[in-house]
N, C-alpha and C positions, 0 to 999 in steps of 0.2 A: 532335725532333731537328733537326739542321741540314739545310739544303736540299741536295738532291742536285745536285752540280755539273753533272750531265748530264741534268737533268730534261727532260721532254717539252716540245717547243715548242708554244706556243699563241699565237693572235693577241693575247689579253689580256695574256699575259706579255711579248710584244714591245712592245706599247704602253706597258706599265708600265716597261719598261727605258728607253724614250726619256725618260720623265718624271723618273725618279730617277737613273739612271746617267749620262746624257749631258747633263743640264741645264747643268753647268759648262762642259764643253768646247764645248757648242753655242752658248754666248754669246761665245766667243773672237773670232769674226769682227767683233764690235763694235769691237775696239780693237787686235787683234794686228798686222794689216798696217800700219795707220796708225802704230803705235808703232815698228815695225821700220824703216819708211822715213823716219820723221821725223828720223833722224840724218843723212840724206843729202840733205835738201831745199835746203841752201845752194847756190846756183848752178843750181838746177833738178834734176829727177830724170830721168835718162836711161833709155831703154827697157831696156837690158841690166841696169840696176840693179833695175828692177821685176821683170824675169824672174828675176833671181838671187835676190831675196828670196822670190818666190813659190815657186821651186824649193826653197829652204831650208825653207819652211813645209810644202810637200807631203812632202818626204822626212823631215821631223821627224815628221809624222803617220804615215808608213809605218814608220819605224824604231822610234820610241818607243812609239807606241800599238799598231800592228798587230803588229809582230814581238815587241817586248819584252813588252807586257802581254797582248795577245790570244793570241799563239801560245806564249809561254814562261812568264811568271810566273804566269798563271792556272792552270797545271798544278800549282802548289805550293799546294794548298788544305789547310786544317786541318779535315778532316772536313766539307768543303763550304764552310767559311768562309774569307774572305780578309781582307786588310788588314794594315797594318804590324805590329800587335800579334799577330795570328794567325801571321804569318810569323816573328816573333821567337820565339814559343812553339815553332814547328817547329824553328827553328835551335838553340834551347837544348837540345832533346832530344838533339841530336847532340854536344853539348859534353861532354867527358870530365873536364874540370877546372873547379874553381870559378872560376878566373880567366877561363877561356874563356866560361863562362856570364855572368860579370859584364861582359865586353867586349861580348857579344851584347846584353845588357840595355842597355848604354850606347847602342848603335846604335839599338835599338828605341825607347828613351826619346827620343833625338834626333829620330827620324822622327815620333814621336807629337807631340812638342813643336812641330815645324815644321808638322805638319798642323793643330794647333790655331791656329797663327798664320795659316795659310791660311784657316781658318774665319772669321777676322776680316776678312781682306783681300778675300776673294771677294765677300761681299755689298756691300762699299763700292765696289769698282771696277766690278762688274757693273751695279749700279743706277745709279751715276753715268754710265756709258757709255750706258745706255739712255735716261736722261732728257736727256742732252746732245743727243739727236736733236731736241729742241725748238729748239735754236740753228739747225738747218738750216731748220726751218719758218719761223722768224722771229728775226733777231738780237736783237730787243728782249726775247725770252723768256729771255735768258741769266741774268738775275737770279733767275729762278724755279728754276733747276736745283738749287741747294743746298737751298732749303726743301722742294721736292718730294721730292728724294732722301731727306732726313732724315725726312720724313713717311712715305714708303713703308717705310723701314727700321724706324722706330719701330713702325709698325703690324705689320710682319712679326714682330718680336721679342715684342711684347706679346700676340700671339695664340698663341704657342707652347704655352701651358699647355693649350690646347684639343686639341692633338694634330693630326696630319696626316691622320688617317683620313677625316674628313669632306670634305676638299678634295683628298685624294690621287688620287681617281678622275679629277679634271680635269687632273692634271699630264701624263699620257701624251698625251691628245688635243691639248692645247695645244702640247706639244713636237713632236708629229707635224706639226701645222700649221706650226710655226716652222721645222722642217727642210725642209718642202716649199717654204716661201717662200724660205728661204736658197738652196736649189738652183735654184728657178725664176728668181729675180732674177739670180743669177750666170750661169745659162745664157743668158738673153736678152742680157745685156751681152757675154758671151764670144763669142757668135756674131757680134757686130758687129766684133770684132777677133780673128779666129780664130788669129792668130799667137801669142796668149797661151798656147795649149795647148803650145807648145814648152817652157814652164816645167816640164812634167812630166818632162823629161829632167834627170838629175843633172848634166849638163854645165854648165848655167847656175849651179847652186849651187857647183860647184867653181870655175868661172870667177870668180864673185863673191869667193870666199874667197881665191883666188890673187891677185887684183887688190888687194884691201884688206889682205891679210895679217892683222896683229894687230887692225886696225880692224874686221875682220869679227866679232870677238868682241862688239863693241858691238851689231851687228845680231843676233847669236845670243842676246844677253840679252833681246831683245824677241821674236825668233822663237819662243822657248820658251813665250811666252804662248799660242801656238796649240795647245799640248798640255796646258795646265792642265786639270785634271779627269781626266787619264788614270788617276790613282790610284783614282778612283771605280770604274773597271771591275773592279779587283781587290777593293776594299773591299766592294762590294755583291754579290759573287758568291754569298754565302750566301742572299740574298733572292730572287734570280731564277735562279740556276744559270749554268753556264758557257756553254752553247750559245746561249740567247737573247741574251746580251750579245755574244757573238762574231758571231752572225748579224746583229743590229741594226747593229753597227758596219760590217761589210763590205757589207751590202746597202743600207743607207739613210744612216747618219750620215756615213761617210767620203765617199761621193759628193756628198752635200749640202754638206759643208764645203769639199771640193775645188772644186766648181763656184762656190761663193760667193767664195772667195779668188781664183779665176781671173777671175770677173766684176769684182771690185774692181780687179784688175790690169789688165784690159782697159779699164776706165773711166779709169785713170790713164795708160794708153798713149794714149788719145784726148784726155784733158784732165788734164794734170798738176796743175792747180789744185784738182782734186777731193780732193787729199791732206788738205784741211780736215776731211773726214769721208767717206771713200770708201764706207763701209757704207750710210749713209742716202741718199747721193746716187745710189746704185744704183737706188733706187726712183723711179717717176714722182712728180711733185710732188703729185698728188692722193692718192697712197697713203701718203705719208710720215707723216701723223698717225696712221693706223692702224698703221703699222709701229712707231712709237714706243710705242704701247699694247701691241702684241704683244711687242716687245722688253722692255718693262718686266715683263710677265707672265713671259716666259722667264727674266729675271734673278731674279725673285722665286723661281721654281722652282729655279734654280741655287743661289741663296742658301739656300733651304730644305734642299736636299740636303746642303750643307756644314754647316749648323747641326745637322741630324740626325746627320751623320757625326761631328761634334764631341761630341755626346751619347754616341754609341756608343763612341768612343775613350776618353772620360772614364770611362765605366762599366767598360770593360775595364781601364783603369789601376787603378781601385779594386779590382776583383776579383783582379787579378794582383799587388797589393801595392805599386803605384807611386804611390798617392794615398790621402789620408785618406778616410774614409767620406763620401760626398756623398749628398744627397737625390735619390732616383730616384722619379718619379711615373709610373705606367703610364697612358697615355692611351687604351688600347684593352683591352677585356676579352678579346679573342681573339688579338691580335698581341703577342707578347713584345717584339719589337724597337721598338715605338712607345712611346717614353719621353720625359719632359720633366725636365730637371735645372735647377732654378731658379738655383743658383749659377753654373753654366756659362753659362746664358742671360744673366744679368746681366753677367758678365765680357765676353762677346762683344758685347753691346749697347754697353757703355761704350767698348770698343775700337773698334767700327765708327764710332760718332759722332765720336770723337777723330780717326780717320783721315780721315773726310769733311771735317771742319772744318779739318784741318791741310793736306791736299793739294788739296782743292777741285775737282779734275778727274781724269778717268780716266788721262790721259796721264802726269801727274805721279805717280800712284799705281802705274803699271805697273812702275816701278823697284823698288818695295817688293814687288810681287807675285812677281816671278820667283824671288827667292832662296829663298822658302819652298817653292816648287814643286820647284826643282832639288835642294834639300837633301833633300826627301822622296824624290825619284827615286833619289838616290845611296844613301840608307839602304836602300831597297827592293832595289836591285840587289845591294848587298853581302850582305844577308841571303839573297836568293835564290841567290846564288853558293854560299854555305855549305850551304844546303839541297840544291841539286842535286848538289853534290859529295859530301856525307857521307850524305845520306839516299837520294838517287836513284842514287848510284854513278857519276856522270859522271866520266870520267878527265880529267886535266889538259889534254890536247890538245883534247878536245871543249869543255871549259869555256873555254879560250882562244879557240877559233874562234867560239863562240856569245856568251859574255859579254864577251870582249875588246872588240869594237867598241861594244857597248852601254855598257860602263863608260867607254870613252874619250869617247863622246858625252855621257854624264851628267857627266863631269868637265869637259868643254868648256862645257856649259851652266852648271855651277856657277861656273866661273871667269868666264864672261861676265856672269853676274848679280852676281857679287861685285864686279865693276868699278863697279857702280852703288850701292855701299854709301853713298857720300857723298850721292847723290841720292834716297835713300829706302830703299835696301837694308838700312839699319841697323834698320828697323822689324821685319822678321821675325827678325833676329838678337836684338833685345831681347826680343821676345815668346818666341822659342824658348829663349833663355838663361834667362829667368825660369821658364818651364814646366819646363825641364830641371833647374834647380836645385831646384825644389820637389819634383819626382818623385825625384831622386837622394837628397836629404836624407831624404825619407820612407822610401825603400827602405833606405837605410843605417841609419837610426834603428831601424826595425823589426827589422832583422837583429841589431843590438846588443841590442835589448830582449829578443828571444827567447833570445839567447845568455846574457844575464844571468839570465833565468828558469831556463834549464837549469843554469846554474852554481850558483845559490843555492837552487834549488827542491828539494823532497823528491820522489824518485821515487815514482810512484803504487804500484808494487809493494811498496815498503818500508812505506808507510802501511797497505796492505791486510793485510800480514803481521802487523802489530802490532795491528790493530783488534780481534781477538777478546780479547786480553788487556787492552785499554785500559778496558773496562767503561764505554764511552761510552754515555750514555743516548740511546735512539732514540725520537723523538717522531713522532706521526702526521703524514702529509703527504708531498709529493713535492718534493724539492729538485733543481733543475736548475742545474748549475754550467757556465758557458760558459768554455772554456779553449782557448787557442791551441796548447798543447803537450799532446798526448794522453797522453804517458807521464809527465807530472809533475803533482803535486797542485796544484790551483788555489789561488792565494793567498787567494781569497775563502773557501775552505773552512777553511783554517788560522785565519783571523781569526774565522770563525763559531764554531769550536771553542774558540778562546781566550777569546772574550767571552761566548758563550752556553752553552758546555759541553754542547751537544747535537748530535746528528746525526739527520737526518730518517729516517723509516722506509724510504723509497725514495729512492735517489740516482741521478741521471743525470749523467754527465760528457759534455758535448756539445762536440765539436770540429768546426768547419767547415773543410773543406779545399777550397781553390780549385784547380781543375784547369786545365791548359794546353790545354783543348779548349773549343769554343764552348758545348756543352750536354752534360750527363751523362745517359746513358740511365736510365730509371726503375729498371731492375733493379740498376744500380750506384749509385743515389743514396745509399743509406745502408748502414751496417754496424753491427750490434749485438753486443757481447761482454759476457757476464755475468762480472764480475770477482769478485764475492763475493755473499753472501746479500742479495738485493734491491738490489744495486749494479751498474749497467750503464754501459758506455762506448758512446757513440753517435757514430759518424763520419758526417758528412753532407757530400756532395760537390756542388759547383756549378761549372759552366763559367763562362768569362769573359763570357758574354752572358746570364747568368741572375741573378735577384735572389733572395737568401735569404728563406725564410719558415720559421723554426724551429718555431713552434706547429703549423703545418699538417703539417710532416714528422713531428713527434712523434705527432700524432693518427693519421697514416697508419700509423705503426709500431704504435701501440696497437691499431688496427683489425686489423692483421695478426697480433696476438697475440705480438709480439716484446717489448714492454715494457708496463708499466702506467702510463697517463698520463691524468689528468683535469685540464683546464686550470684549473678553479676550485679545485683542491686543490694546484696547483703553485706554487712560489715560485722565481723565477729569481735566482740570486746572481751578480752581476757585479763584477769588480774594476775600479775606476777608478784607472789608473796615474798617479802623479805622478812626473814625471821630474826627477831631481836629478843634480848633477855627482858623478861618482865621484872618489875620491882621485887617481886618474890617469885623467882623461877620455879617452875614445876618439873623441870628436868635437870639432871646433873649437868655440870659444865661440859664434860666430854660427850655426853649424849646429845646435848643441843648442838655442839660443834659438828658431830657426825651427822645429825639430822639436816643441818644446814648444808653440809657438803653434798649429801645425797640429793637434797632439793635442787641445788644448783646444777648438778650433773644429770638430773632426771631428763628424760626425753621431752622436748618441748611439746606442749599440748597440741600445737598445730600438726605435728607429725603423728602423734599418738591417735588423735581423733580424726586425722586425715582432712584437716581444714586447709583450704588454699591459703598459703602464706601471704599472698598479695591482698587478701581480704581481711587481715587481722590487725586490730589495734590493741596493743598491750599497755596497761596502766599499772604502775607500781603500787603495791599496798604493803605497808609495814604492819606486821602482826607480832605482838609480844606474847611469849609463852614461858 
């Protein structure tokens, strides 16, 4: 079952949280302050500008991470699980009309699409920012930044097939050292210029915004980089529970990040020329080489977290009907969540390499990074507002008081990052639009496909009523018919009767139902109904974080005495749909073409449902939509 959101706190759990949940946001000090202040370097940076941007960063951490995610959104768990798709499933339960469910699905798809775009940009910007520390050690090392970054990223993606279990134990301790170094370096520098602690007052943030008016949006577009990775707090709640994530943030991560940003600000107050790279210039010269190594390890961990998150989102999209079947390899015999998806990994690798070669430094890539993050924030807030109103019963006044300021801040972030579209913000838009289009076309196509099956299909009850009078020959063996519509006769059975004129002695109609919960309890996994003599209907339910295994479930039902099943006597009959245009098409031409391409390249049902390929009979079915 899913993790208890209030599970018991343990030191090991807290260390694990640091490595998995906070890897992304923990690497933001590498580039966030530098990117925010770089817009105001012409003519020199004044002290009040440094304090103003620091105040914006601190209060962004407080409002977006502490209040929005830690205190509010994490309460909306789907049986212990979090993340944009789990939240979408919660919101859809409250929708009373099909149009409302479709609108909520649009929001969820958009958030998932942007998250996948974030999964490409995070490794690129994080590793680039870390390796750029070499330029501080020696200007002549500049030419090595791109080759080393590409080498690190290539190695990271090429070892994904091994899984994270073997190296996961190192993530937590390394990140614990990383956060300790962040806080220590920041505190030492901040004590040399204690006036920097005034930035903790919101007065300086307001003063900065009032002075610059609309130009402050430019800074906000970079300030949001300080809260990248906040979505991971919610997405990883099912792995660690709510309390460990909350405690690690309040007691360790937030203080370390705050001290480091204050330290960078104090350095700039004393030496404005340090804007070249305030993070690495915080460290003594003798420590910078080791800091580059530590930062690179931290960014690898942050990248790994986003890559694993992309795998999880992709699998959820498959299980919830927003994506064709994709290959899922389990890299751990004991942990269901440790998976590797070759197609997703290849797409991410290609995207990351293109981004590094196109932008070539972290500051240029920062513009592309922000829009993916703020778009995901906005989708999460919108879905959370629906859930808290309709499921938790919050009245309009309470919603306005709590979510009003959060929504305003998210919209401000989104507008600020949208201003950077010409400078690189178009990248997540392109990635998100491509992913959104693929998911929507697949979702829409499957709806039309099942509607056509229901329209043209023969109700199962009608077939069973006629069966005793049909004098159909029953032959030895077990026939398993996979069908997406439990109440309609599978096309594969009609074709088998038409061509072979026989029906097997035992028939199982198996329907897989994907639930809007992470995992299905064993007692609810399956349901068996005897429809006629030696003919059974089997409903098998899976959550959006589970991988189907039909033979294993049928064997379990056989052991329980509910059906008769022997794998060596069973034949699986599958219908391979060929999509053709109807007389009056219900999809645009390009959409139908795209849906057909995705259908042809979808992972075969034999692999996805783990059906032995030597026991499968495929029968072609033409369906017009």
